CHARMM internal coordinates of N, CA and C (Angstrom, degrees):
IC EDIT
DIST 1 N 1 CA 1.3980
DIST 1 CA 1 C 1.4711
ANGL 1 N 1 CA 1 C 115.25
DIST 1 C 2 N 1.4150
ANGL 1 CA 1 C 2 N 114.97
DIHE 1 N 1 CA 1 C 2 N -47.19
DIST 2 N 2 CA 1.4903
ANGL 1 C 2 N 2 CA 119.32
DIHE 1 CA 1 C 2 N 2 CA 179.20
DIST 2 CA 2 C 1.5160
ANGL 2 N 2 CA 2 C 109.45
DIHE 1 C 2 N 2 CA 2 C -64.47
DIST 2 C 3 N 1.3065
ANGL 2 CA 2 C 3 N 118.33
DIHE 2 N 2 CA 2 C 3 N -37.21
DIST 3 N 3 CA 1.3483
ANGL 2 C 3 N 3 CA 117.89
DIHE 2 CA 2 C 3 N 3 CA 178.01
DIST 3 CA 3 C 1.5093
ANGL 3 N 3 CA 3 C 118.45
DIHE 2 C 3 N 3 CA 3 C -61.50
DIST 3 C 4 N 1.3140
ANGL 3 CA 3 C 4 N 115.28
DIHE 3 N 3 CA 3 C 4 N -36.58
DIST 4 N 4 CA 1.5236
ANGL 3 C 4 N 4 CA 123.99
DIHE 3 CA 3 C 4 N 4 CA 175.57
DIST 4 CA 4 C 1.5545
ANGL 4 N 4 CA 4 C 106.67
DIHE 3 C 4 N 4 CA 4 C -65.53
DIST 4 C 5 N 1.3167
ANGL 4 CA 4 C 5 N 117.51
DIHE 4 N 4 CA 4 C 5 N -47.09
DIST 5 N 5 CA 1.4177
ANGL 4 C 5 N 5 CA 121.44
DIHE 4 CA 4 C 5 N 5 CA 177.98
DIST 5 CA 5 C 1.5503
ANGL 5 N 5 CA 5 C 112.90
DIHE 4 C 5 N 5 CA 5 C -59.46
DIST 5 C 6 N 1.3017
ANGL 5 CA 5 C 6 N 114.98
DIHE 5 N 5 CA 5 C 6 N -46.84
DIST 6 N 6 CA 1.4289
ANGL 5 C 6 N 6 CA 117.44
DIHE 5 CA 5 C 6 N 6 CA 173.75
DIST 6 CA 6 C 1.5657
ANGL 6 N 6 CA 6 C 115.39
DIHE 5 C 6 N 6 CA 6 C -61.55
DIST 6 C 7 N 1.3433
ANGL 6 CA 6 C 7 N 116.31
DIHE 6 N 6 CA 6 C 7 N -43.07
DIST 7 N 7 CA 1.4331
ANGL 6 C 7 N 7 CA 117.79
DIHE 6 CA 6 C 7 N 7 CA 178.56
DIST 7 CA 7 C 1.5243
ANGL 7 N 7 CA 7 C 110.57
DIHE 6 C 7 N 7 CA 7 C -62.28
DIST 7 C 8 N 1.4013
ANGL 7 CA 7 C 8 N 117.23
DIHE 7 N 7 CA 7 C 8 N -42.45
DIST 8 N 8 CA 1.3615
ANGL 7 C 8 N 8 CA 119.58
DIHE 7 CA 7 C 8 N 8 CA -179.72
DIST 8 CA 8 C 1.6621
ANGL 8 N 8 CA 8 C 114.95
DIHE 7 C 8 N 8 CA 8 C -62.59
DIST 8 C 9 N 1.2335
ANGL 8 CA 8 C 9 N 110.91
DIHE 8 N 8 CA 8 C 9 N -43.44
DIST 9 N 9 CA 1.5606
ANGL 8 C 9 N 9 CA 119.99
DIHE 8 CA 8 C 9 N 9 CA 174.19
DIST 9 CA 9 C 1.5149
ANGL 9 N 9 CA 9 C 106.47
DIHE 8 C 9 N 9 CA 9 C -62.67
DIST 9 C 10 N 1.2763
ANGL 9 CA 9 C 10 N 120.46
DIHE 9 N 9 CA 9 C 10 N -42.44
DIST 10 N 10 CA 1.5384
ANGL 9 C 10 N 10 CA 121.93
DIHE 9 CA 9 C 10 N 10 CA -174.69
DIST 10 CA 10 C 1.5543
ANGL 10 N 10 CA 10 C 103.99
DIHE 9 C 10 N 10 CA 10 C -68.12
DIST 10 C 11 N 1.3175
ANGL 10 CA 10 C 11 N 118.27
DIHE 10 N 10 CA 10 C 11 N -43.38
DIST 11 N 11 CA 1.5090
ANGL 10 C 11 N 11 CA 115.21
DIHE 10 CA 10 C 11 N 11 CA -178.35
DIST 11 CA 11 C 1.5602
ANGL 11 N 11 CA 11 C 113.47
DIHE 10 C 11 N 11 CA 11 C -69.22
DIST 11 C 12 N 1.4107
ANGL 11 CA 11 C 12 N 115.16
DIHE 11 N 11 CA 11 C 12 N -32.61
DIST 12 N 12 CA 1.4095
ANGL 11 C 12 N 12 CA 116.26
DIHE 11 CA 11 C 12 N 12 CA 171.87
DIST 12 CA 12 C 1.5483
ANGL 12 N 12 CA 12 C 114.95
DIHE 11 C 12 N 12 CA 12 C -60.31
DIST 12 C 13 N 1.4353
ANGL 12 CA 12 C 13 N 113.50
DIHE 12 N 12 CA 12 C 13 N -46.21
DIST 13 N 13 CA 1.3434
ANGL 12 C 13 N 13 CA 118.49
DIHE 12 CA 12 C 13 N 13 CA 176.39
DIST 13 CA 13 C 1.4841
ANGL 13 N 13 CA 13 C 114.65
DIHE 12 C 13 N 13 CA 13 C -58.98
DIST 13 C 14 N 1.3655
ANGL 13 CA 13 C 14 N 116.64
DIHE 13 N 13 CA 13 C 14 N -46.78
DIST 14 N 14 CA 1.3811
ANGL 13 C 14 N 14 CA 118.08
DIHE 13 CA 13 C 14 N 14 CA 177.98
DIST 14 CA 14 C 1.5089
ANGL 14 N 14 CA 14 C 113.52
DIHE 13 C 14 N 14 CA 14 C -61.73
DIST 14 C 15 N 1.2954
ANGL 14 CA 14 C 15 N 118.51
DIHE 14 N 14 CA 14 C 15 N -37.69
DIST 15 N 15 CA 1.4750
ANGL 14 C 15 N 15 CA 120.49
DIHE 14 CA 14 C 15 N 15 CA 177.12
DIST 15 CA 15 C 1.4371
ANGL 15 N 15 CA 15 C 113.53
DIHE 14 C 15 N 15 CA 15 C -63.95
DIST 15 C 16 N 1.3821
ANGL 15 CA 15 C 16 N 118.05
DIHE 15 N 15 CA 15 C 16 N -45.32
DIST 16 N 16 CA 1.4979
ANGL 15 C 16 N 16 CA 120.92
DIHE 15 CA 15 C 16 N 16 CA 170.01
DIST 16 CA 16 C 1.4975
ANGL 16 N 16 CA 16 C 116.43
DIHE 15 C 16 N 16 CA 16 C -52.79
DIST 16 C 17 N 1.4302
ANGL 16 CA 16 C 17 N 115.07
DIHE 16 N 16 CA 16 C 17 N -40.54
DIST 17 N 17 CA 1.4107
ANGL 16 C 17 N 17 CA 119.95
DIHE 16 CA 16 C 17 N 17 CA -174.75
DIST 17 CA 17 C 1.5597
ANGL 17 N 17 CA 17 C 106.49
DIHE 16 C 17 N 17 CA 17 C -71.00
DIST 17 C 18 N 1.3468
ANGL 17 CA 17 C 18 N 115.92
DIHE 17 N 17 CA 17 C 18 N -40.36
DIST 18 N 18 CA 1.5252
ANGL 17 C 18 N 18 CA 119.88
DIHE 17 CA 17 C 18 N 18 CA 179.18
DIST 18 CA 18 C 1.5558
ANGL 18 N 18 CA 18 C 105.91
DIHE 17 C 18 N 18 CA 18 C -58.71
DIST 18 C 19 N 1.3350
ANGL 18 CA 18 C 19 N 115.67
DIHE 18 N 18 CA 18 C 19 N -50.74
DIST 19 N 19 CA 1.4305
ANGL 18 C 19 N 19 CA 115.52
DIHE 18 CA 18 C 19 N 19 CA -178.68
DIST 19 CA 19 C 1.5112
ANGL 19 N 19 CA 19 C 116.02
DIHE 18 C 19 N 19 CA 19 C -59.24
DIST 19 C 20 N 1.3764
ANGL 19 CA 19 C 20 N 116.37
DIHE 19 N 19 CA 19 C 20 N -36.04
DIST 20 N 20 CA 1.4446
ANGL 19 C 20 N 20 CA 117.81
DIHE 19 CA 19 C 20 N 20 CA 170.47
DIST 20 CA 20 C 1.4318
ANGL 20 N 20 CA 20 C 117.49
DIHE 19 C 20 N 20 CA 20 C -63.73
DIST 20 C 21 N 1.3270
ANGL 20 CA 20 C 21 N 116.31
DIHE 20 N 20 CA 20 C 21 N -38.63
DIST 21 N 21 CA 1.5353
ANGL 20 C 21 N 21 CA 122.16
DIHE 20 CA 20 C 21 N 21 CA 173.73
DIST 21 CA 21 C 1.5348
ANGL 21 N 21 CA 21 C 110.70
DIHE 20 C 21 N 21 CA 21 C -61.38
DIST 21 C 22 N 1.2672
ANGL 21 CA 21 C 22 N 116.27
DIHE 21 N 21 CA 21 C 22 N -47.93
DIST 22 N 22 CA 1.4685
ANGL 21 C 22 N 22 CA 120.07
DIHE 21 CA 21 C 22 N 22 CA -178.07
DIST 22 CA 22 C 1.6182
ANGL 22 N 22 CA 22 C 110.31
DIHE 21 C 22 N 22 CA 22 C -61.69
DIST 22 C 23 N 1.4371
ANGL 22 CA 22 C 23 N 113.94
DIHE 22 N 22 CA 22 C 23 N -39.90
DIST 23 N 23 CA 1.4740
ANGL 22 C 23 N 23 CA 117.28
DIHE 22 CA 22 C 23 N 23 CA 176.83
DIST 23 CA 23 C 1.4669
ANGL 23 N 23 CA 23 C 108.61
DIHE 22 C 23 N 23 CA 23 C -64.33
DIST 23 C 24 N 1.3318
ANGL 23 CA 23 C 24 N 119.07
DIHE 23 N 23 CA 23 C 24 N -46.24
DIST 24 N 24 CA 1.4413
ANGL 23 C 24 N 24 CA 123.29
DIHE 23 CA 23 C 24 N 24 CA 176.28
DIST 24 CA 24 C 1.5771
ANGL 24 N 24 CA 24 C 115.96
DIHE 23 C 24 N 24 CA 24 C -48.57
DIST 24 C 25 N 1.3771
ANGL 24 CA 24 C 25 N 107.63
DIHE 24 N 24 CA 24 C 25 N -46.95
DIST 25 N 25 CA 1.3970
ANGL 24 C 25 N 25 CA 118.64
DIHE 24 CA 24 C 25 N 25 CA -176.05
DIST 25 CA 25 C 1.4832
ANGL 25 N 25 CA 25 C 111.47
DIHE 24 C 25 N 25 CA 25 C -65.15
DIST 25 C 26 N 1.4089
ANGL 25 CA 25 C 26 N 118.20
DIHE 25 N 25 CA 25 C 26 N -38.65
DIST 26 N 26 CA 1.4122
ANGL 25 C 26 N 26 CA 126.24
DIHE 25 CA 25 C 26 N 26 CA 178.49
DIST 26 CA 26 C 1.5422
ANGL 26 N 26 CA 26 C 107.56
DIHE 25 C 26 N 26 CA 26 C -65.69
DIST 26 C 27 N 1.3871
ANGL 26 CA 26 C 27 N 117.96
DIHE 26 N 26 CA 26 C 27 N -46.64
DIST 27 N 27 CA 1.4638
ANGL 26 C 27 N 27 CA 120.26
DIHE 26 CA 26 C 27 N 27 CA -178.65
DIST 27 CA 27 C 1.5232
ANGL 27 N 27 CA 27 C 108.70
DIHE 26 C 27 N 27 CA 27 C -61.93
DIST 27 C 28 N 1.4196
ANGL 27 CA 27 C 28 N 117.84
DIHE 27 N 27 CA 27 C 28 N -39.14
DIST 28 N 28 CA 1.4889
ANGL 27 C 28 N 28 CA 119.31
DIHE 27 CA 27 C 28 N 28 CA -178.97
DIST 28 CA 28 C 1.5802
ANGL 28 N 28 CA 28 C 106.16
DIHE 27 C 28 N 28 CA 28 C -66.83
DIST 28 C 29 N 1.2021
ANGL 28 CA 28 C 29 N 119.30
DIHE 28 N 28 CA 28 C 29 N -39.27
DIST 29 N 29 CA 1.4430
ANGL 28 C 29 N 29 CA 116.24
DIHE 28 CA 28 C 29 N 29 CA -177.23
DIST 29 CA 29 C 1.5167
ANGL 29 N 29 CA 29 C 110.76
DIHE 28 C 29 N 29 CA 29 C -69.07
DIST 29 C 30 N 1.3726
ANGL 29 CA 29 C 30 N 119.23
DIHE 29 N 29 CA 29 C 30 N -39.64
DIST 30 N 30 CA 1.4655
ANGL 29 C 30 N 30 CA 118.33
DIHE 29 CA 29 C 30 N 30 CA 176.22
DIST 30 CA 30 C 1.4450
ANGL 30 N 30 CA 30 C 110.42
DIHE 29 C 30 N 30 CA 30 C -63.51
DIST 30 C 31 N 1.2902
ANGL 30 CA 30 C 31 N 120.97
DIHE 30 N 30 CA 30 C 31 N -39.83
DIST 31 N 31 CA 1.4857
ANGL 30 C 31 N 31 CA 122.91
DIHE 30 CA 30 C 31 N 31 CA -178.51
DIST 31 CA 31 C 1.4383
ANGL 31 N 31 CA 31 C 109.03
DIHE 30 C 31 N 31 CA 31 C -64.52
DIST 31 C 32 N 1.3024
ANGL 31 CA 31 C 32 N 121.51
DIHE 31 N 31 CA 31 C 32 N -37.15
DIST 32 N 32 CA 1.5838
ANGL 31 C 32 N 32 CA 125.07
DIHE 31 CA 31 C 32 N 32 CA -176.48
DIST 32 CA 32 C 1.5209
ANGL 32 N 32 CA 32 C 99.90
DIHE 31 C 32 N 32 CA 32 C -71.16
DIST 32 C 33 N 1.2869
ANGL 32 CA 32 C 33 N 120.79
DIHE 32 N 32 CA 32 C 33 N -47.29
DIST 33 N 33 CA 1.4289
ANGL 32 C 33 N 33 CA 119.57
DIHE 32 CA 32 C 33 N 33 CA -179.47
DIST 33 CA 33 C 1.5253
ANGL 33 N 33 CA 33 C 115.64
DIHE 32 C 33 N 33 CA 33 C -55.43
DIST 33 C 34 N 1.4108
ANGL 33 CA 33 C 34 N 111.25
DIHE 33 N 33 CA 33 C 34 N -44.46
DIST 34 N 34 CA 1.4978
ANGL 33 C 34 N 34 CA 111.08
DIHE 33 CA 33 C 34 N 34 CA 175.49
DIST 34 CA 34 C 1.4739
ANGL 34 N 34 CA 34 C 117.77
DIHE 33 C 34 N 34 CA 34 C -70.04
DIST 34 C 35 N 1.3949
ANGL 34 CA 34 C 35 N 120.71
DIHE 34 N 34 CA 34 C 35 N -15.99
DIST 35 N 35 CA 1.3157
ANGL 34 C 35 N 35 CA 124.97
DIHE 34 CA 34 C 35 N 35 CA -178.19
DIST 35 CA 35 C 1.4643
ANGL 35 N 35 CA 35 C 111.20
DIHE 34 C 35 N 35 CA 35 C -95.19
DIST 35 C 36 N 1.3396
ANGL 35 CA 35 C 36 N 117.96
DIHE 35 N 35 CA 35 C 36 N -7.07
DIST 36 N 36 CA 1.5139
ANGL 35 C 36 N 36 CA 124.97
DIHE 35 CA 35 C 36 N 36 CA -177.42
DIST 36 CA 36 C 1.4926
ANGL 36 N 36 CA 36 C 111.50
DIHE 35 C 36 N 36 CA 36 C -55.25
DIST 36 C 37 N 1.2719
ANGL 36 CA 36 C 37 N 127.17
DIHE 36 N 36 CA 36 C 37 N 119.73
DIST 37 N 37 CA 1.4533
ANGL 36 C 37 N 37 CA 122.67
DIHE 36 CA 36 C 37 N 37 CA -176.54
DIST 37 CA 37 C 1.3834
ANGL 37 N 37 CA 37 C 116.36
DIHE 36 C 37 N 37 CA 37 C -86.47
DIST 37 C 38 N 1.4384
ANGL 37 CA 37 C 38 N 116.82
DIHE 37 N 37 CA 37 C 38 N -1.03
DIST 38 N 38 CA 1.5344
ANGL 37 C 38 N 38 CA 116.62
DIHE 37 CA 37 C 38 N 38 CA 179.22
DIST 38 CA 38 C 1.4503
ANGL 38 N 38 CA 38 C 109.23
DIHE 37 C 38 N 38 CA 38 C -72.40
DIST 38 C 39 N 1.3642
ANGL 38 CA 38 C 39 N 114.18
DIHE 38 N 38 CA 38 C 39 N 157.04
DIST 39 N 39 CA 1.4969
ANGL 38 C 39 N 39 CA 117.22
DIHE 38 CA 38 C 39 N 39 CA -174.94
DIST 39 CA 39 C 1.5689
ANGL 39 N 39 CA 39 C 113.44
DIHE 38 C 39 N 39 CA 39 C -68.55
DIST 39 C 40 N 1.2002
ANGL 39 CA 39 C 40 N 114.03
DIHE 39 N 39 CA 39 C 40 N 157.55
DIST 40 N 40 CA 1.5827
ANGL 39 C 40 N 40 CA 120.39
DIHE 39 CA 39 C 40 N 40 CA -177.85
DIST 40 CA 40 C 1.5679
ANGL 40 N 40 CA 40 C 103.44
DIHE 39 C 40 N 40 CA 40 C -89.30
DIST 40 C 41 N 1.4133
ANGL 40 CA 40 C 41 N 114.08
DIHE 40 N 40 CA 40 C 41 N 116.13
DIST 41 N 41 CA 1.3508
ANGL 40 C 41 N 41 CA 117.73
DIHE 40 CA 40 C 41 N 41 CA 169.65
DIST 41 CA 41 C 1.5329
ANGL 41 N 41 CA 41 C 110.55
DIHE 40 C 41 N 41 CA 41 C -131.25
DIST 41 C 42 N 1.2912
ANGL 41 CA 41 C 42 N 117.35
DIHE 41 N 41 CA 41 C 42 N 129.67
DIST 42 N 42 CA 1.4475
ANGL 41 C 42 N 42 CA 118.74
DIHE 41 CA 41 C 42 N 42 CA -172.25
DIST 42 CA 42 C 1.5627
ANGL 42 N 42 CA 42 C 102.85
DIHE 41 C 42 N 42 CA 42 C -76.72
DIST 42 C 43 N 1.3459
ANGL 42 CA 42 C 43 N 111.07
DIHE 42 N 42 CA 42 C 43 N 161.68
DIST 43 N 43 CA 1.5052
ANGL 42 C 43 N 43 CA 120.33
DIHE 42 CA 42 C 43 N 43 CA -176.71
DIST 43 CA 43 C 1.4762
ANGL 43 N 43 CA 43 C 115.65
DIHE 42 C 43 N 43 CA 43 C -63.49
DIST 43 C 44 N 1.4106
ANGL 43 CA 43 C 44 N 114.37
DIHE 43 N 43 CA 43 C 44 N -37.06
DIST 44 N 44 CA 1.4953
ANGL 43 C 44 N 44 CA 118.26
DIHE 43 CA 43 C 44 N 44 CA 179.05
DIST 44 CA 44 C 1.5443
ANGL 44 N 44 CA 44 C 110.91
DIHE 43 C 44 N 44 CA 44 C -64.12
DIST 44 C 45 N 1.2490
ANGL 44 CA 44 C 45 N 116.11
DIHE 44 N 44 CA 44 C 45 N -33.59
DIST 45 N 45 CA 1.4689
ANGL 44 C 45 N 45 CA 116.06
DIHE 44 CA 44 C 45 N 45 CA -179.45
DIST 45 CA 45 C 1.5459
ANGL 45 N 45 CA 45 C 109.93
DIHE 44 C 45 N 45 CA 45 C -73.54
DIST 45 C 46 N 1.3633
ANGL 45 CA 45 C 46 N 117.85
DIHE 45 N 45 CA 45 C 46 N -41.72
DIST 46 N 46 CA 1.5007
ANGL 45 C 46 N 46 CA 121.85
DIHE 45 CA 45 C 46 N 46 CA 177.71
DIST 46 CA 46 C 1.5020
ANGL 46 N 46 CA 46 C 105.27
DIHE 45 C 46 N 46 CA 46 C -59.17
DIST 46 C 47 N 1.3538
ANGL 46 CA 46 C 47 N 120.41
DIHE 46 N 46 CA 46 C 47 N -56.45
DIST 47 N 47 CA 1.3443
ANGL 46 C 47 N 47 CA 119.08
DIHE 46 CA 46 C 47 N 47 CA -173.76
DIST 47 CA 47 C 1.5155
ANGL 47 N 47 CA 47 C 115.57
DIHE 46 C 47 N 47 CA 47 C -60.73
DIST 47 C 48 N 1.2701
ANGL 47 CA 47 C 48 N 116.53
DIHE 47 N 47 CA 47 C 48 N -36.28
DIST 48 N 48 CA 1.5222
ANGL 47 C 48 N 48 CA 121.85
DIHE 47 CA 47 C 48 N 48 CA 174.77
DIST 48 CA 48 C 1.5312
ANGL 48 N 48 CA 48 C 111.67
DIHE 47 C 48 N 48 CA 48 C -61.33
DIST 48 C 49 N 1.2720
ANGL 48 CA 48 C 49 N 118.96
DIHE 48 N 48 CA 48 C 49 N -45.01
DIST 49 N 49 CA 1.4183
ANGL 48 C 49 N 49 CA 124.72
DIHE 48 CA 48 C 49 N 49 CA 164.67
DIST 49 CA 49 C 1.4428
ANGL 49 N 49 CA 49 C 118.30
DIHE 48 C 49 N 49 CA 49 C -48.42
DIST 49 C 50 N 1.3312
ANGL 49 CA 49 C 50 N 114.98
DIHE 49 N 49 CA 49 C 50 N -54.03
DIST 50 N 50 CA 1.4090
ANGL 49 C 50 N 50 CA 121.14
DIHE 49 CA 49 C 50 N 50 CA 177.27
DIST 50 CA 50 C 1.5028
ANGL 50 N 50 CA 50 C 112.42
DIHE 49 C 50 N 50 CA 50 C -60.45
DIST 50 C 51 N 1.2814
ANGL 50 CA 50 C 51 N 117.24
DIHE 50 N 50 CA 50 C 51 N -46.45
DIST 51 N 51 CA 1.4710
ANGL 50 C 51 N 51 CA 118.42
DIHE 50 CA 50 C 51 N 51 CA 176.59
DIST 51 CA 51 C 1.5215
ANGL 51 N 51 CA 51 C 112.05
DIHE 50 C 51 N 51 CA 51 C -55.17
DIST 51 C 52 N 1.3047
ANGL 51 CA 51 C 52 N 115.76
DIHE 51 N 51 CA 51 C 52 N -44.69
DIST 52 N 52 CA 1.4957
ANGL 51 C 52 N 52 CA 120.59
DIHE 51 CA 51 C 52 N 52 CA 177.04
DIST 52 CA 52 C 1.4930
ANGL 52 N 52 CA 52 C 109.89
DIHE 51 C 52 N 52 CA 52 C -58.21
DIST 52 C 53 N 1.2487
ANGL 52 CA 52 C 53 N 121.72
DIHE 52 N 52 CA 52 C 53 N -46.79
DIST 53 N 53 CA 1.4432
ANGL 52 C 53 N 53 CA 123.07
DIHE 52 CA 52 C 53 N 53 CA -178.24
DIST 53 CA 53 C 1.5891
ANGL 53 N 53 CA 53 C 109.41
DIHE 52 C 53 N 53 CA 53 C -61.16
DIST 53 C 54 N 1.2948
ANGL 53 CA 53 C 54 N 112.40
DIHE 53 N 53 CA 53 C 54 N -43.45
DIST 54 N 54 CA 1.5016
ANGL 53 C 54 N 54 CA 119.14
DIHE 53 CA 53 C 54 N 54 CA -171.36
DIST 54 CA 54 C 1.5631
ANGL 54 N 54 CA 54 C 104.62
DIHE 53 C 54 N 54 CA 54 C -63.54
DIST 54 C 55 N 1.3733
ANGL 54 CA 54 C 55 N 111.98
DIHE 54 N 54 CA 54 C 55 N -49.17
DIST 55 N 55 CA 1.4314
ANGL 54 C 55 N 55 CA 118.49
DIHE 54 CA 54 C 55 N 55 CA -177.00
DIST 55 CA 55 C 1.5918
ANGL 55 N 55 CA 55 C 110.34
DIHE 54 C 55 N 55 CA 55 C -59.16
DIST 55 C 56 N 1.3514
ANGL 55 CA 55 C 56 N 115.79
DIHE 55 N 55 CA 55 C 56 N -42.00
DIST 56 N 56 CA 1.3865
ANGL 55 C 56 N 56 CA 119.17
DIHE 55 CA 55 C 56 N 56 CA 177.20
DIST 56 CA 56 C 1.5869
ANGL 56 N 56 CA 56 C 113.62
DIHE 55 C 56 N 56 CA 56 C -59.41
DIST 56 C 57 N 1.2964
ANGL 56 CA 56 C 57 N 112.39
DIHE 56 N 56 CA 56 C 57 N -44.25
DIST 57 N 57 CA 1.5516
ANGL 56 C 57 N 57 CA 119.21
DIHE 56 CA 56 C 57 N 57 CA -175.53
DIST 57 CA 57 C 1.5215
ANGL 57 N 57 CA 57 C 103.17
DIHE 56 C 57 N 57 CA 57 C -69.08
DIST 57 C 58 N 1.3790
ANGL 57 CA 57 C 58 N 125.64
DIHE 57 N 57 CA 57 C 58 N -37.62
DIST 58 N 58 CA 1.3058
ANGL 57 C 58 N 58 CA 131.09
DIHE 57 CA 57 C 58 N 58 CA -177.03
DIST 58 CA 58 C 1.5838
ANGL 58 N 58 CA 58 C 108.14
DIHE 57 C 58 N 58 CA 58 C -65.61
DIST 58 C 59 N 1.2911
ANGL 58 CA 58 C 59 N 120.47
DIHE 58 N 58 CA 58 C 59 N -41.80
DIST 59 N 59 CA 1.4741
ANGL 58 C 59 N 59 CA 127.00
DIHE 58 CA 58 C 59 N 59 CA 178.99
DIST 59 CA 59 C 1.4802
ANGL 59 N 59 CA 59 C 107.62
DIHE 58 C 59 N 59 CA 59 C -66.40
DIST 59 C 60 N 1.3257
ANGL 59 CA 59 C 60 N 119.04
DIHE 59 N 59 CA 59 C 60 N -46.27
DIST 60 N 60 CA 1.4994
ANGL 59 C 60 N 60 CA 124.12
DIHE 59 CA 59 C 60 N 60 CA -176.60
DIST 60 CA 60 C 1.6236
ANGL 60 N 60 CA 60 C 108.92
DIHE 59 C 60 N 60 CA 60 C -64.01
DIST 60 C 61 N 1.2744
ANGL 60 CA 60 C 61 N 111.48
DIHE 60 N 60 CA 60 C 61 N -41.15
DIST 61 N 61 CA 1.4892
ANGL 60 C 61 N 61 CA 118.82
DIHE 60 CA 60 C 61 N 61 CA -172.95
DIST 61 CA 61 C 1.5666
ANGL 61 N 61 CA 61 C 107.14
DIHE 60 C 61 N 61 CA 61 C -74.59
DIST 61 C 62 N 1.3297
ANGL 61 CA 61 C 62 N 120.77
DIHE 61 N 61 CA 61 C 62 N -32.45
DIST 62 N 62 CA 1.4925
ANGL 61 C 62 N 62 CA 120.41
DIHE 61 CA 61 C 62 N 62 CA -179.22
DIST 62 CA 62 C 1.4735
ANGL 62 N 62 CA 62 C 111.89
DIHE 61 C 62 N 62 CA 62 C -78.29
DIST 62 C 63 N 1.3510
ANGL 62 CA 62 C 63 N 122.20
DIHE 62 N 62 CA 62 C 63 N -25.30
DIST 63 N 63 CA 1.4083
ANGL 62 C 63 N 63 CA 125.03
DIHE 62 CA 62 C 63 N 63 CA 173.12
DIST 63 CA 63 C 1.4665
ANGL 63 N 63 CA 63 C 117.23
DIHE 62 C 63 N 63 CA 63 C -58.82
DIST 63 C 64 N 1.3652
ANGL 63 CA 63 C 64 N 120.80
DIHE 63 N 63 CA 63 C 64 N -29.02
DIST 64 N 64 CA 1.4345
ANGL 63 C 64 N 64 CA 123.17
DIHE 63 CA 63 C 64 N 64 CA -173.53
DIST 64 CA 64 C 1.3666
ANGL 64 N 64 CA 64 C 112.94
DIHE 63 C 64 N 64 CA 64 C -78.06
END
COOR INIT
IC SEED 1 N 1 CA 1 C
IC BUILD
């Protein structure tokens, strides 16, 4: 009986510790993202530029 109580308490403590570690990991990822010195460019702009480059390459390739 005591072994079951100990195992249950141990599992609960382990679960809380894992939740704490996951939360810490998320906090660290957010902090790293905020401290990223790269310029902020939204995805729509990036994909529009990529589409323009792809179209340009396709036009030059088709001419030959």
